[in-house]
C-alpha positions as CSV (number, residue, x, y, z in Angstrom):
1,M,-45.4,29.5,-9.4
2,T,-44.3,26.0,-8.2
3,A,-43.6,24.5,-4.8
4,E,-40.2,23.8,-3.5
5,P,-39.1,21.4,-2.2
6,P,-41.5,18.6,-3.4
7,P,-44.6,17.7,-1.4
8,E,-42.9,14.7,0.3
9,D,-40.3,17.0,1.7
10,R,-42.6,19.8,2.9
11,A,-42.0,21.3,6.5
12,D,-45.1,21.9,8.6
13,L,-44.2,25.6,8.7
14,R,-47.1,26.5,10.8
15,K,-46.4,24.1,13.7
16,D,-42.8,24.9,13.4
17,A,-43.6,28.6,13.9
18,A,-45.7,27.9,17.1
19,A,-43.0,25.6,18.5
20,A,-39.9,27.7,17.9
21,P,-40.9,31.5,17.9
22,D,-37.2,32.6,18.0
23,E,-37.1,35.1,15.2
24,D,-33.4,35.7,15.6
25,N,-32.5,32.4,14.6
26,P,-33.8,31.2,11.0
27,A,-32.7,27.7,11.8
28,T,-35.0,27.3,14.5
29,G,-37.9,30.0,13.6
30,T,-40.1,31.0,11.0
31,P,-40.1,34.7,9.6
32,S,-42.8,37.0,11.1
33,W,-44.4,37.5,7.5
34,I,-45.0,33.5,7.3
35,R,-46.8,33.5,10.7
36,E,-48.9,36.5,9.7
37,L,-49.8,34.8,6.4
38,D,-50.8,31.6,8.3
39,M,-53.0,33.9,10.6
40,A,-54.7,35.6,7.7
41,L,-55.8,32.2,6.3
42,T,-58.2,32.0,9.2
43,V,-59.5,35.5,9.2
44,Y,-59.2,37.0,5.8
45,P,-60.8,36.1,2.5
46,Q,-58.2,37.6,0.5
47,V,-54.5,38.3,1.1
48,L,-52.0,40.5,-0.9
49,L,-48.4,39.5,-0.7
50,T,-46.1,42.4,-1.7
51,G,-42.4,43.2,-1.5
52,N,-39.7,40.4,-1.8
53,V,-42.1,38.0,-3.3
54,R,-39.7,36.6,-6.1
55,D,-36.9,35.4,-3.7
56,Q,-36.2,32.1,-2.2
57,Y,-36.7,31.4,1.5
58,L,-34.4,29.2,3.6
59,L,-36.7,27.6,5.9
60,P,-36.6,24.6,8.5
61,D,-37.2,21.1,6.7
62,D,-38.2,18.9,9.3
63,H,-39.2,15.9,7.0
64,A,-36.1,16.1,4.8
65,A,-33.5,15.6,7.6
66,G,-35.6,14.9,10.8
67,S,-34.3,18.1,12.5
68,S,-35.2,21.7,12.2
69,E,-31.5,22.6,12.1
70,T,-31.6,21.8,8.3
71,L,-32.7,24.3,5.8
72,A,-34.2,23.9,2.6
73,P,-35.0,26.7,-0.2
74,Y,-38.7,27.5,-0.6
75,S,-40.2,29.5,-3.3
76,L,-43.3,31.8,-2.4
77,G,-45.5,29.2,-3.9
78,G,-43.9,26.5,-1.7
79,V,-44.6,28.5,1.4
80,V,-48.3,28.9,0.4
81,E,-48.6,25.3,-0.2
82,S,-46.9,24.3,2.9
83,L,-49.1,26.5,5.0
84,C,-52.4,25.4,3.1
85,A,-51.3,21.7,3.5
86,A,-50.9,22.4,7.3
87,R,-54.4,23.9,7.5
88,E,-55.7,21.0,5.4
89,Y,-56.8,22.8,2.4
90,G,-58.1,20.5,-0.3
91,A,-56.4,22.2,-3.2
92,I,-54.6,25.1,-4.5
93,A,-55.3,26.8,-7.9
94,F,-52.6,28.7,-9.7
95,V,-52.7,31.2,-12.4
96,D,-50.2,30.1,-15.0
97,Q,-49.0,33.1,-17.1
98,V,-46.4,31.3,-18.9
99,N,-49.0,28.7,-20.3
100,D,-51.9,30.8,-20.2
101,R,-54.0,28.5,-18.0
102,I,-55.2,27.8,-14.4
103,A,-53.1,24.9,-12.7
104,L,-54.5,22.9,-10.0
105,L,-52.5,21.1,-7.1
106,R,-54.6,18.8,-5.1
107,L,-53.6,18.4,-1.6
108,S,-56.3,16.6,0.3
109,A,-59.4,16.9,-1.8
110,T,-60.7,14.3,-4.3
111,V,-61.5,15.1,-7.9
112,E,-65.2,15.4,-7.0
113,Q,-64.5,17.9,-4.3
114,I,-63.0,20.2,-6.7
115,P,-65.3,23.4,-8.0
116,R,-66.8,22.3,-11.1
117,A,-65.5,25.4,-13.0
118,I,-61.9,24.6,-12.0
119,R,-62.2,21.1,-13.1
120,E,-63.6,22.1,-16.4
121,F,-60.6,24.6,-16.9
122,V,-58.1,21.7,-16.0
123,E,-60.0,19.2,-18.3
124,R,-59.9,21.5,-21.2
125,D,-56.2,22.1,-20.7
126,E,-55.5,18.5,-20.5
127,R,-57.6,18.0,-24.0
128,W,-55.9,20.8,-25.5
129,R,-52.3,19.4,-24.4
130,R,-53.4,15.8,-25.7
131,G,-54.6,17.3,-28.8
132,G,-51.0,18.5,-29.7
133,G,-51.3,21.9,-28.2
134,G,-49.7,24.7,-30.1
135,Q,-51.9,24.5,-33.1
136,R,-55.1,26.0,-33.7
137,S,-57.9,24.8,-35.9
138,D,-56.9,27.4,-38.5
139,G,-53.1,26.0,-38.2
140,S,-51.8,29.0,-36.5
141,A,-49.3,28.8,-33.5
142,A,-50.6,29.2,-30.0
143,N,-49.2,29.3,-26.6
144,G,-52.0,28.0,-24.5
145,P,-55.7,27.0,-24.8
146,A,-56.7,30.7,-24.6
147,A,-53.5,32.3,-26.3
148,N,-55.7,34.3,-28.8
149,G,-58.1,35.8,-26.4
150,S,-59.7,39.2,-27.1
151,G,-58.2,40.8,-24.0
152,E,-59.6,43.6,-21.9
153,G,-62.6,45.0,-23.5
154,G,-63.3,42.3,-25.8
155,S,-65.9,40.0,-26.1
156,G,-64.5,37.5,-23.5
157,E,-63.8,34.6,-26.1
158,G,-61.1,33.9,-28.2
159,D,-61.4,32.9,-32.0
160,D,-61.6,29.2,-31.1
161,G,-64.3,29.7,-28.5
162,E,-62.0,29.8,-25.5
163,P,-62.6,32.6,-22.8
164,D,-59.7,34.8,-22.4
165,M,-57.6,34.7,-19.0
166,L,-59.4,37.4,-17.4
167,D,-62.7,36.0,-17.9
168,R,-61.3,32.6,-16.8
169,L,-59.9,34.1,-13.8
170,R,-63.0,36.0,-12.9
171,D,-65.0,32.5,-13.2
172,A,-62.3,30.6,-11.1
173,M,-62.5,33.2,-8.3
174,V,-66.3,32.9,-8.1
175,A,-66.0,29.2,-8.1
176,V,-63.4,29.1,-5.5
177,V,-64.8,31.6,-3.2
178,Q,-68.4,30.0,-3.3
179,H,-67.1,26.5,-2.8
180,P,-68.5,24.8,0.3
181,G,-65.5,22.9,1.2
182,P,-62.9,21.6,1.6
183,P,-61.1,25.0,1.5
184,I,-59.3,25.8,-1.6
185,A,-56.9,28.8,-2.2
186,L,-56.4,30.4,-5.6
187,V,-52.9,32.2,-6.2
188,V,-52.4,35.0,-8.6
189,P,-48.9,35.6,-8.9
190,Y,-48.5,38.6,-11.2
191,A,-51.5,40.6,-10.2
192,G,-50.0,43.9,-11.3
193,R,-50.1,42.7,-15.1
194,L,-53.9,42.6,-15.0
195,G,-54.4,46.3,-15.6
196,S,-52.7,49.6,-16.1
197,P,-51.9,51.4,-12.8
198,Q,-51.9,54.8,-14.7
199,A,-55.2,54.5,-16.4
200,P,-58.7,53.2,-15.5
201,V,-59.1,49.5,-16.4
202,A,-62.3,48.4,-18.5
203,G,-64.0,45.4,-20.0
204,E,-63.1,42.1,-18.4
205,A,-60.6,43.6,-16.2
206,A,-63.1,45.9,-14.5
207,R,-65.4,43.3,-14.0
208,L,-62.8,41.1,-12.3
209,F,-61.8,43.6,-9.7
210,A,-65.5,44.4,-9.1
211,A,-66.2,40.8,-8.4
212,A,-63.0,40.4,-6.4
213,E,-64.2,43.4,-4.0
214,E,-67.7,41.9,-3.8
215,L,-66.3,38.3,-3.0
216,G,-64.1,39.7,-0.3
217,H,-67.1,41.1,1.5
218,T,-69.6,38.1,0.9
219,A,-67.1,35.3,1.5
220,R,-67.7,33.2,4.7
221,P,-65.5,30.5,6.3
222,V,-65.9,27.1,4.9
223,Q,-66.3,23.5,6.4
224,G,-62.7,22.5,7.4
225,A,-60.8,19.9,9.5
226,T,-59.4,22.2,12.1
227,A,-61.4,23.9,14.9
228,V,-60.8,27.2,13.2
229,T,-62.0,26.9,9.9
230,P,-60.5,28.8,7.1
231,Y,-61.7,30.9,4.2
232,N,-61.5,29.9,0.6
233,T,-58.4,32.2,0.1
234,V,-57.5,34.5,-2.8
235,V,-53.9,35.1,-2.7
236,W,-52.7,38.0,-4.9
237,V,-49.1,38.6,-5.5
238,V,-47.2,41.8,-6.7
239,E,-43.8,43.1,-6.1
240,R,-45.0,46.9,-5.4
241,Q,-48.3,48.0,-4.6
242,E,-48.2,51.0,-7.0
243,E,-48.2,48.5,-10.1
244,L,-51.7,47.5,-9.1
245,P,-54.6,48.9,-11.1
246,R,-56.5,51.8,-9.5
247,E,-59.6,49.7,-9.2
248,F,-58.0,47.0,-6.9
249,A,-59.4,47.4,-3.6
250,V,-56.2,47.7,-1.6
251,G,-58.4,49.4,1.4
252,S,-60.8,46.7,1.7
253,R,-61.2,45.4,5.3
254,A,-61.5,41.9,3.6
255,L,-58.1,42.1,2.1
256,R,-54.8,41.5,4.4
257,V,-51.9,43.5,2.9
258,I,-48.6,41.5,4.0
259,N,-45.2,42.9,3.1
260,V,-42.4,40.3,2.4
261,P,-39.3,42.0,3.5
262,E,-35.8,41.7,2.4
263,P,-34.0,39.1,4.3
264,P,-32.3,40.7,7.4
265,H,-29.0,39.8,8.5
266,D,-29.9,36.9,10.3
267,Q,-31.6,35.3,7.5
268,R,-28.6,36.2,5.1
269,L,-26.5,34.5,7.6
270,A,-28.6,31.4,7.5
271,A,-28.3,31.4,3.4
272,A,-24.7,32.2,3.8
273,R,-24.3,29.1,6.3
274,H,-26.1,27.0,3.6
275,V,-23.8,28.1,0.8
276,V,-20.5,27.9,2.7
277,G,-21.4,24.2,3.9
278,G,-22.0,23.1,0.4
279,L,-19.0,24.7,-1.0
280,A,-16.8,23.5,1.9
281,R,-17.9,20.0,1.4
282,Y,-17.1,20.3,-2.5
283,Q,-13.8,21.7,-1.8
284,A,-12.7,18.9,0.4
285,A,-14.3,16.4,-1.7
286,T,-12.1,17.5,-4.8
287,G,-8.8,17.6,-2.9
288,G,-9.0,21.1,-1.7
289,P,-8.3,22.1,2.0
290,S,-10.7,21.3,4.5
291,L,-11.8,24.3,6.7
292,T,-11.9,24.5,10.6
293,A,-14.9,25.5,12.3
294,E,-13.5,28.9,12.9
295,E,-12.7,29.3,9.1
296,T,-16.2,28.2,8.2
297,A,-18.0,30.8,10.7
298,A,-15.6,33.7,9.4
299,A,-16.5,32.7,5.7
300,T,-20.3,32.6,6.7
301,K,-20.2,36.1,8.4
302,A,-18.0,37.8,5.8
303,L,-20.6,36.6,3.0
304,A,-23.6,37.6,5.1
305,N,-22.0,41.1,5.7
306,S,-21.0,41.6,1.9
307,S,-24.5,40.5,0.7
308,H,-26.3,43.6,2.2
309,G,-29.4,44.4,0.4
310,M,-29.6,41.1,-1.3
311,G,-32.2,38.5,-1.2
312,S,-31.7,34.8,-0.2
313,S,-31.6,33.6,-3.8
314,E,-28.7,36.0,-4.8
315,V,-27.0,34.7,-1.8
316,M,-27.1,31.2,-3.1
317,A,-26.3,32.4,-6.7
318,I,-23.1,33.8,-5.3
319,G,-22.1,30.5,-4.3
320,R,-22.8,29.2,-7.7
321,M,-20.8,31.8,-9.2
322,A,-17.9,31.2,-6.9
323,L,-18.1,27.5,-7.7
324,D,-18.0,28.1,-11.5
325,R,-15.1,30.8,-11.2
326,G,-13.2,28.4,-8.7
327,L,-13.1,30.9,-6.0
328,P,-12.4,29.3,-2.6
329,V,-14.7,29.7,0.4
330,Q,-12.4,32.3,2.0
331,R,-13.2,34.5,-0.9
332,L,-17.1,34.5,-1.0
333,D,-17.2,38.1,0.3
334,E,-15.3,39.0,-2.7
335,A,-17.5,36.9,-4.9
336,A,-20.3,38.9,-3.5
337,R,-19.1,42.4,-4.5
338,L,-18.2,41.0,-7.9
339,Y,-21.8,39.6,-8.4
340,R,-23.3,42.9,-7.2
341,I,-21.8,45.0,-10.1
342,G,-21.2,42.1,-12.8
343,V,-17.4,42.2,-12.8
344,L,-16.0,38.9,-13.2
345,D,-12.4,39.5,-11.6
346,N,-11.6,41.7,-8.6
347,P,-8.5,43.8,-9.8
348,W,-8.1,44.9,-6.2
349,A,-7.0,41.4,-5.4
350,T,-4.3,41.3,-8.2
351,A,-0.6,41.3,-7.4
352,E,-0.1,43.9,-10.1
353,L,-2.2,46.5,-8.5
354,R,-0.5,45.6,-5.0
355,E,2.9,46.3,-6.7
356,R,1.6,49.5,-8.2
357,I,0.4,50.7,-4.8
358,V,3.8,49.7,-3.2
359,D,5.5,51.8,-5.7
360,G,2.8,54.3,-5.6
361,E,4.8,57.0,-3.5
362,E,7.4,57.4,-6.1
363,F,5.0,57.2,-9.0
364,L,2.4,59.8,-7.4
365,N,5.2,62.3,-6.4
366,S,6.5,62.4,-9.9
367,K,3.1,63.1,-11.2
368,V,2.1,65.5,-8.4
369,I,5.5,67.6,-7.3
370,G,5.5,69.2,-3.9
371,Q,2.8,67.4,-2.1
372,P,4.5,64.3,-0.3
373,H,2.1,64.6,2.6
374,A,-0.9,64.3,0.6
375,V,0.6,61.5,-1.5
376,R,1.3,59.5,1.8
377,R,-2.4,60.0,2.9
378,T,-3.6,58.9,-0.3
379,L,-1.6,55.7,-0.5
380,E,-2.8,54.9,3.1
381,I,-6.3,54.9,1.8
382,F,-5.7,52.5,-1.2
383,M,-3.4,50.2,1.0
384,R,-6.6,49.7,3.2
385,S,-8.8,49.0,0.1
386,A,-6.3,46.5,-1.4
387,A,-6.0,44.8,2.0
388,G,-9.8,44.4,2.0
389,L,-10.3,46.6,5.1
390,N,-12.0,49.3,3.7
391,G,-15.2,50.2,6.0
392,A,-14.1,47.5,8.3
393,Q,-15.0,49.4,11.1
394,A,-18.6,49.7,9.8
395,S,-20.1,46.2,9.5
396,S,-23.5,47.6,8.5
397,S,-22.0,49.1,5.2
398,P,-19.9,46.6,3.5
399,S,-20.6,47.9,0.1
400,R,-19.0,51.3,0.5
401,P,-16.9,52.5,-2.4
402,R,-13.4,51.4,-2.5
403,G,-11.9,54.6,-1.7
404,T,-13.0,58.1,-1.0
405,L,-10.7,61.4,-1.0
406,F,-11.6,65.0,-0.3
407,L,-8.6,67.0,-1.6
408,S,-8.6,70.5,-0.3
409,G,-6.1,73.3,-1.1
410,P,-5.4,76.3,-3.0
411,T,-5.5,76.7,-6.8
412,G,-2.7,75.1,-9.0
413,V,-1.4,72.7,-6.3
414,G,-2.1,69.4,-8.1
415,K,-5.6,68.4,-6.8
416,T,-6.7,67.5,-10.4
417,E,-3.3,66.0,-11.3
418,L,-3.3,63.7,-8.1
419,A,-6.7,62.5,-9.1
420,K,-5.2,61.6,-12.6
421,G,-2.3,60.0,-11.0
422,V,-4.7,57.9,-8.7
423,A,-6.5,56.7,-11.9
424,E,-3.5,55.7,-13.7
425,M,-2.2,53.9,-10.5
426,I,-5.3,51.8,-10.0
427,L,-6.7,51.3,-13.7
428,G,-3.6,51.4,-15.7
429,K,-1.7,53.5,-18.1
430,D,-3.7,56.2,-20.0
431,A,-6.5,55.8,-17.6
432,R,-8.4,59.0,-16.7
433,P,-10.8,59.9,-14.1
434,I,-14.5,60.6,-15.1
435,R,-14.6,64.3,-14.3
436,F,-17.9,66.3,-13.3
437,D,-17.3,70.1,-13.0
438,M,-19.5,70.8,-10.1
439,S,-19.9,74.4,-10.8
440,E,-22.0,73.3,-13.8
441,F,-24.4,71.7,-11.3
442,A,-25.3,74.7,-9.2
443,E,-29.1,74.8,-10.1
444,E,-31.5,72.6,-8.2
445,H,-32.7,70.6,-11.3
446,A,-29.0,69.7,-11.9
447,R,-29.6,66.6,-9.8
448,D,-31.5,65.2,-12.8
449,R,-28.5,65.4,-14.9
450,L,-26.7,63.1,-12.6
451,I,-29.1,60.4,-12.0
452,G,-31.7,61.0,-14.8
453,A,-35.0,62.7,-15.0
454,P,-38.0,61.2,-13.5
455,P,-40.6,59.6,-15.7
456,G,-42.8,61.9,-17.8
457,F,-40.0,64.5,-17.9
458,V,-37.9,65.6,-20.8
459,G,-35.0,63.6,-21.2
460,H,-36.1,60.5,-19.0
461,D,-34.8,58.1,-21.5
462,A,-31.2,59.5,-21.7
463,G,-30.4,58.5,-18.1
464,G,-28.1,60.3,-15.7
465,E,-24.6,61.4,-16.7
466,L,-23.2,59.7,-13.4
467,T,-25.3,56.6,-13.2
468,N,-24.6,56.1,-17.0
469,A,-21.0,56.3,-16.6
470,V,-20.8,53.9,-13.6
471,R,-23.1,51.4,-15.1
472,A,-20.8,51.4,-18.2
473,N,-17.6,51.2,-16.3
474,P,-18.2,49.9,-12.7
475,M,-14.7,50.3,-11.8
476,S,-13.9,54.0,-12.3
477,V,-12.3,56.9,-10.6
478,L,-14.7,59.8,-10.2
479,L,-13.6,63.1,-9.8
480,F,-16.1,65.8,-8.4
481,D,-14.3,69.1,-9.0
482,E,-15.1,72.1,-6.9
483,I,-17.7,70.3,-5.0
484,D,-18.5,73.3,-3.0
485,K,-19.9,74.9,-6.1
486,A,-22.7,72.1,-6.4
487,N,-26.4,72.8,-5.3
488,P,-26.8,71.6,-1.8
489,R,-29.7,69.1,-3.0
490,L,-26.9,67.1,-4.6
491,F,-25.3,66.3,-1.3
492,D,-28.1,63.9,-0.6
493,L,-26.9,61.8,-3.5
494,F,-23.3,61.6,-2.2
495,L,-24.7,60.7,1.2
496,Q,-26.3,57.6,-0.3
497,I,-23.3,56.8,-2.4
498,L,-20.7,57.1,0.6
499,E,-22.9,55.1,3.0
500,D,-24.3,52.4,0.8
501,G,-22.3,52.4,-2.2
502,R,-25.3,52.4,-4.4
503,L,-27.7,55.0,-6.2
504,T,-31.1,54.8,-7.8
505,D,-31.4,56.3,-11.1
506,G,-34.5,57.9,-12.8
507,H,-35.7,54.5,-14.3
508,G,-35.6,53.0,-10.7
509,A,-32.7,50.8,-11.5
510,T,-30.0,50.5,-8.9
511,V,-26.4,51.5,-9.8
512,Y,-23.6,50.2,-7.5
513,F,-20.6,52.3,-6.7
514,T,-18.8,49.4,-4.9
515,E,-15.6,49.4,-6.8
516,C,-15.3,53.0,-7.4
517,V,-13.0,55.5,-6.1
518,L,-14.6,59.0,-5.5
519,I,-12.3,62.1,-5.4
520,F,-13.8,65.6,-4.4
521,T,-11.7,68.6,-4.7
522,S,-12.3,72.2,-3.2
523,N,-10.4,75.2,-2.3
524,L,-12.5,76.1,0.9
525,G,-10.6,77.8,3.6
526,I,-8.0,79.7,1.5
527,T,-9.6,82.9,2.9
528,A,-9.4,82.3,6.6
529,M,-9.4,83.9,10.0
530,V,-6.0,84.0,11.1
531,V,-4.4,85.0,14.4
532,G,-1.4,86.9,14.4
533,D,0.8,89.2,12.2
534,P,1.6,88.5,8.5
535,P,4.1,86.0,8.1
536,N,7.6,87.1,7.0
537,G,8.2,87.8,3.4
538,G,4.6,88.5,2.9
539,A,4.8,92.3,2.0
540,K,1.7,94.1,1.9
541,A,0.1,97.1,0.9
542,D,-1.8,99.5,3.3
543,G,-4.8,97.5,4.6
544,E,-3.6,94.2,2.6
545,E,-2.4,91.0,3.5
546,P,-0.2,88.8,1.3
547,G,-2.1,87.0,-1.3
548,G,-4.2,90.0,-2.1
549,G,-6.9,89.7,0.5
550,A,-7.9,92.7,2.6
551,A,-7.0,92.4,6.2
552,V,-9.9,92.9,8.6
553,A,-9.5,93.1,12.4
554,D,-12.0,91.1,14.2
555,G,-12.6,90.0,17.6
556,S,-15.3,87.3,17.1
557,A,-15.3,84.2,14.7
558,G,-15.9,84.9,11.0
559,S,-18.2,83.2,8.7
560,G,-15.9,81.8,6.2
561,G,-13.1,80.2,8.2
562,S,-12.2,78.5,11.5
563,G,-14.7,79.4,14.3
564,G,-12.2,78.4,16.8
565,N,-9.4,80.6,15.8
566,G,-11.5,83.7,15.5
567,G,-13.4,83.0,18.9
568,S,-10.2,83.4,20.9
569,A,-9.3,86.7,19.4
570,G,-11.4,88.9,21.3
571,A,-9.1,88.5,24.3
572,Y,-6.4,90.3,22.8
573,G,-6.0,94.1,23.2
574,S,-5.2,96.6,20.3
575,A,-1.2,95.8,21.1
576,G,-1.5,92.1,21.0
577,P,-2.0,89.6,18.1
578,R,-4.9,90.4,15.9
579,T,-7.5,88.1,14.3
580,V,-7.8,89.0,10.5
581,R,-9.5,87.6,7.7
582,R,-7.2,87.1,4.9
583,E,-6.0,85.0,2.2
584,L,-3.6,82.3,3.0
585,S,-0.4,82.3,1.2
586,R,2.7,80.2,0.5
587,H,4.4,82.0,3.3
588,D,2.3,80.8,6.0
589,D,3.0,77.9,8.3
590,P,2.0,74.8,6.6
591,V,0.6,73.2,9.9
592,M,-1.5,76.3,10.3
593,V,-2.8,76.2,6.7
594,R,-3.6,72.6,7.2
595,Q,-5.7,73.3,10.3
596,A,-7.3,76.3,8.5
597,L,-8.4,73.9,5.5
598,R,-9.7,71.5,7.9
599,D,-11.9,74.1,9.9
600,A,-13.3,75.4,6.7
601,F,-14.3,71.9,5.7
602,D,-16.1,71.5,9.0
603,V,-17.8,75.0,8.7
604,F,-19.0,74.2,5.2
605,F,-20.8,70.9,5.9
606,N,-21.7,71.9,9.6
607,D,-23.1,75.3,9.1
608,Q,-23.3,76.3,5.5
609,I,-25.1,73.3,3.9
610,K,-26.0,71.6,7.1
611,R,-25.0,68.2,6.4
612,P,-22.7,67.1,9.3
613,E,-23.7,63.6,8.6
614,L,-21.9,64.0,5.1
615,R,-18.9,65.4,6.8
616,N,-18.8,62.4,9.0
617,R,-19.1,59.9,6.1
618,F,-15.6,61.5,4.7
619,G,-14.2,60.7,8.0
620,D,-10.4,60.7,7.9
621,N,-10.2,61.0,4.1
622,F,-9.9,64.7,4.1
623,I,-6.4,65.4,2.6
624,P,-5.1,69.1,2.9
625,M,-2.7,70.0,0.0
626,D,0.1,72.4,0.8
627,F,1.0,75.7,-0.9
628,M,3.7,75.3,-3.7
629,Q,7.1,76.2,-2.2
630,E,10.0,77.6,-3.8
631,K,12.0,74.6,-3.4
632,W,9.9,72.4,-5.8
633,V,10.2,75.0,-8.6
634,P,13.3,73.4,-10.3
635,Q,11.6,70.1,-10.4
636,I,8.4,71.3,-11.8
637,L,10.4,73.5,-14.2
638,D,12.4,70.5,-15.7
639,K,9.2,68.4,-16.1
640,A,7.7,71.3,-18.0
641,I,10.7,71.9,-20.1
642,A,11.1,68.1,-20.9
643,S,7.4,68.2,-22.2
644,V,8.1,71.0,-24.4
645,A,11.3,69.2,-25.9
646,S,9.3,66.1,-26.3
647,R,6.6,67.8,-28.3
648,V,9.1,69.5,-30.6
649,Q,10.8,66.1,-31.2
650,E,7.3,64.5,-31.9
651,V,6.3,67.0,-34.2
652,H,9.4,68.4,-35.9
653,G,11.8,65.7,-35.2
654,A,14.3,68.4,-33.8
655,A,16.2,68.0,-30.3
656,L,15.6,71.0,-28.0
657,T,17.9,71.9,-25.2
658,L,18.4,75.0,-22.8
659,S,21.5,76.8,-21.6
660,D,21.8,77.2,-17.9
661,D,21.4,81.1,-18.4
662,A,18.1,80.5,-20.1
663,W,17.0,77.8,-17.5
664,E,17.9,80.4,-14.8
665,V,15.7,83.1,-16.3
666,L,12.8,80.8,-16.5
667,R,13.4,79.7,-12.9
668,V,13.1,83.3,-11.6
669,E,10.0,83.9,-13.7
670,A,8.4,80.8,-12.2
671,T,9.2,81.8,-8.9
672,R,7.8,85.1,-9.3
673,R,4.5,83.5,-10.3
674,L,4.5,80.9,-7.6
675,D,1.4,82.4,-5.8
676,H,-0.5,80.5,-8.4
677,G,0.9,77.3,-7.5
678,G,2.4,74.8,-10.2
679,R,-0.1,76.2,-12.4
680,G,1.9,79.3,-12.3
681,V,5.2,77.6,-13.1
682,L,3.5,76.3,-16.3
683,T,2.2,79.7,-17.1
684,A,5.8,81.0,-16.8
685,V,7.2,78.3,-19.1
686,E,4.3,79.2,-21.8
687,S,5.1,82.8,-21.6
688,A,8.9,82.8,-21.6
689,L,9.6,79.5,-23.6
690,V,6.7,78.2,-25.6
691,N,5.3,81.5,-27.2
692,P,8.6,82.7,-28.5
693,L,9.9,79.2,-29.4
694,A,6.6,79.0,-31.6
695,R,7.3,82.1,-33.4
696,E,11.0,81.0,-33.9
697,I,9.8,77.7,-35.4
698,F,6.9,79.1,-37.2
699,R,9.4,81.6,-39.2
700,T,12.0,79.1,-39.6
701,P,10.9,75.5,-39.5
702,P,13.6,73.0,-38.4
703,R,14.3,69.9,-40.4
704,R,14.4,66.4,-38.9
705,G,17.7,65.8,-37.0
706,D,18.3,69.3,-36.4
707,R,19.3,70.5,-32.7
708,I,17.9,73.7,-31.3
709,E,19.5,75.2,-28.2
710,V,18.1,78.2,-26.3
711,V,20.9,80.2,-25.4
712,A,19.2,83.1,-23.7
713,V,15.8,84.4,-22.7
714,E,15.4,88.1,-22.8
715,G,12.6,89.8,-20.6
716,D,9.4,91.5,-21.7
717,E,10.2,95.2,-20.1
718,D,8.8,96.8,-23.2
719,G,5.6,94.6,-23.2
720,E,6.3,93.0,-26.4
721,G,6.7,89.5,-24.8
722,Y,9.9,87.0,-24.3
723,R,12.4,86.9,-27.0
724,L,14.7,84.0,-27.4
725,E,18.3,83.6,-28.6
726,V,18.6,80.5,-30.5
727,E,21.4,78.6,-32.0
728,R,20.8,75.6,-34.5
729,W,22.9,72.9,-35.7
730,P,21.5,71.1,-38.7
731,A,21.4,67.4,-39.1
């Protein structure tokens, strides 16, 4: 761990913290964890730094610019060095895992004031380097002076007589803690690598942790230059406490545990200001446009918002990526999204996608017939995403998915087909959504199928179906079919995805859904509480309503539909309108159907699974889909017949046509099955055209170039199926 910036440009962080305690302004203040670390140096012999310890920290740099308004990037080692220098420590020893040695940084101490054991380690390392390093006496390669140490439980010496790293670390720690002065710090940057957190440690590791615990309780402040004398401090560094061996004395009163948090918005704002300033100067110097103060402030704020959940080093990496990709300062927020998921180009910003969305109404209406209302609502959502305004009302969650749709409606009206059309519109021709049939995820353990099993369980190495799919295709259309059939525990996953745009898989890795489109489908509310008489045209049998559902008079709200409609019914007498629970049909008023679907949506999330917060995340992205009406039958029928003719041409090379009479028979049959939606029309075409045509072609295969006309379609009153009257013209 090295210090940044160099010693001659170090800031006096301790004095700056005392002089400017404004935590909300990182340009004039110091983060609270640094002030806590400064305090711990005087009252604790050991410190454990955990959390965001591998980041860079933009902190005031008085010496570099003469003003605390100037920030400089510090590593964790640079922070420790600066605080120790301000406390007038004599030296800092670092455990160098790369070169397998203990490095020394002298601050104010002379060589003679360094503990003898540390001096010997440094001198031995120096002799090893001067002697050529990398070659042992037997000619084999080595990475450091103790590269062939025996490790845990060994003899404590390598083959060349050098003690191994654990043994040397223990000796160095004893020498540092018992040193009379000036104060010295020992930094162990990868403490979690000193033993296994799952199993008891043994040998040298056990001796090391036992010595560390005892030294923590026996250590005493040493002679220093300040009134409050510090300890000889041992600084342990680990990202997560659970990585530490069980023998590590986390609960010791001699150990101060300090969490280094992820940078909050104000610190990301400081990092963004640092990046934007540098890029703006470069852009102006290379002939690009100069930014106004307002444009600079807007770019800074956009980058800080879009880097939610990132460290300061990642914010600065975004600036380097933008410079490498030639992105202007005004598109840094876009660069942050691309950096997060690893996509180099933003397809949402391309003119091609914008053109497809502009022409999307015609395109989607050709894919999904009879749903103009749903198509318009869908396009509004994607126009918002292409304009960069998705989630603009929620500045705390800039990483939400690009689009979210909840399609609700009866079976066969085109919910899945609309999802396919959206995938093709966004991702290009032949693209398909990644589909998850949620009826397969009804069991509680099905959660593991989506994100992967926890460590130690069967299938852990395989990962999750959902997280694997998004990791492989960061820009995807995800279709969750029949979401209401999923186990309620799965909805917690969707809450995290919709709010933060990310999910942690079974391996602990984060998967981002930032560039994904999520589509949920359901037929909730088709059976609803309805006030009033059955609609005209809805012929019913005794005790039944149109659509096959039994009619039940009820004066109170039912459990399966709109609570509001049901609650008003009790005011009517037997001679007035009744509230009945029945299945909605295509004869009902479309406005009433949409409201019933919306009410059922609310009841499901509020009352059944008790996730009102998830309902709120969907917001206005709930899209009800209408029943298929008779006026759309000819269009669906023509599309289906064209598909059959195309298949005949492709497979047999023959042209297929239908007479007007045959077409009319198909229309009547399709209308008769319209209660099943567009799928009923396709079923009618299969029964009345495809099946008898297949028999005809099977018995007498056509030759290439032949023309086949279906002159008539005869009904199946005798139960033997439909029959065709066909005329052929050879090539």
